[in-house]
C-alpha positions in Angstrom: 28.8 -17.7 18.9 31.5 -15.6 20.6 34.3 -13.7 18.9 36.9 -16.5 19.4 34.7 -19.1 17.7 34.3 -16.8 14.7 37.9 -15.8 14.6 39.1 -19.4 14.0 37.5 -19.2 10.6 39.6 -16.2 9.6 42.9 -17.8 10.3 43.4 -19.9 7.1 42.1 -17.2 4.7 44.3 -14.6 6.5 47.4 -16.8 6.2 46.6 -17.5 2.6 46.4 -13.8 1.7 49.3 -12.7 3.8 51.9 -15.4 3.4 53.2 -14.5 -0.1 52.9 -10.7 0.4 54.7 -10.7 3.7 57.6 -12.7 2.3 58.1 -10.2 -0.5 57.7 -7.3 1.8 60.2 -8.6 4.4 62.7 -9.2 1.6 62.3 -5.7 0.4 62.6 -4.2 3.9 65.8 -6.1 4.5 67.4 -5.1 1.2 66.3 -1.5 1.6 67.7 -1.4 5.1 71.0 -2.9 4.0 71.3 -0.4 1.2 70.7 2.5 3.5 73.1 1.2 6.1 75.8 1.2 3.5 75.3 4.8 2.5 77.7 7.6 3.3 75.7 9.5 5.9 75.3 6.4 8.0 79.1 5.8 7.9 79.6 9.4 8.9 77.2 9.1 11.8 79.1 6.0 13.0 82.4 7.7 12.6 81.2 10.6 14.7 80.5 8.1 17.5 76.7 8.0 17.4 75.3 4.9 19.1 74.4 2.1 16.7 70.8 2.0 18.0 70.4 5.7 17.3 71.9 5.3 13.9 69.5 2.6 12.9 66.3 4.2 14.3 66.9 7.9 13.8 68.8 7.9 10.5 68.4 4.6 8.6 64.9 3.5 9.4 63.1 6.5 8.0 64.9 6.4 4.7 64.6 2.6 4.3 60.8 2.8 4.5 60.3 4.4 1.1 60.5 1.3 -1.1 58.4 -0.9 1.3 55.6 1.7 1.4 55.5 1.9 -2.3 55.4 -1.9 -2.5 52.6 -1.9 0.1 50.3 -0.1 -2.3 50.9 -2.8 -4.9 50.3 -5.5 -2.3 46.9 -3.9 -1.5 45.9 -4.2 -5.2 47.0 -7.8 -5.1 44.9 -8.4 -2.0 41.8 -7.3 -3.8 42.5 -9.7 -6.6 43.5 -12.4 -4.1 40.2 -12.2 -2.2 38.4 -13.5 -5.2 40.3 -16.7 -5.2 40.6 -17.0 -1.4 36.8 -16.4 -0.8 36.0 -18.9 -3.5 38.3 -21.6 -2.1 37.2 -21.1 1.5 33.5 -20.6 0.5 33.4 -17.3 2.4 30.7 -14.9 1.2 32.1 -11.5 0.4 33.2 -9.1 -2.3 35.4 -11.7 -3.9 32.7 -14.3 -4.0 30.3 -11.8 -5.4 32.8 -10.8 -8.1 33.3 -14.5 -9.0 29.6 -15.1 -9.3 29.2 -12.0 -11.5 31.9 -13.3 -13.8 30.3 -16.7 -14.0 26.9 -15.2 -14.7 28.2 -12.5 -17.2 26.8 -9.8 -15.0 28.8 -6.9 -16.5 27.5 -4.0 -14.4 28.4 -5.9 -11.3 31.8 -6.8 -12.6 32.6 -3.2 -13.4 31.2 -2.0 -10.0 33.0 -4.5 -8.0 
C-alpha cells in the first residue's frame, strides 16, 4: 500500500485528537493578541505612525505568543492521555492501546513505564 492509502486511516484519529485542543488554543491566541494590541506600547507605536502590519508582526505577535506556548505544553500532556481513548476507539495499535491493555490486565510495571 502506498502512503496515501495509509494516510486515510490517520485522518479521523488526528481530527479527534486535534479538534478540541485547537479550539482552545485558537481562543487563547485571539484573546492574548487582543490583550497585547490594547497595551500602551502598541498605542505608542501606532501614534508614531508605524504601519499596522509592522505593529502586529514586530511588536504584538512576539508578546502574544507567551500564553499559547504555555498552554501548548498542557495540550501535549492531554494528547498523551487522549491517545489511550483514541487508539482504543479506532482500534489502532500503539502506546495508548498498550496502556489500556496494561490497565485491563493489571500489569503495573507496564502502566508505570508507559
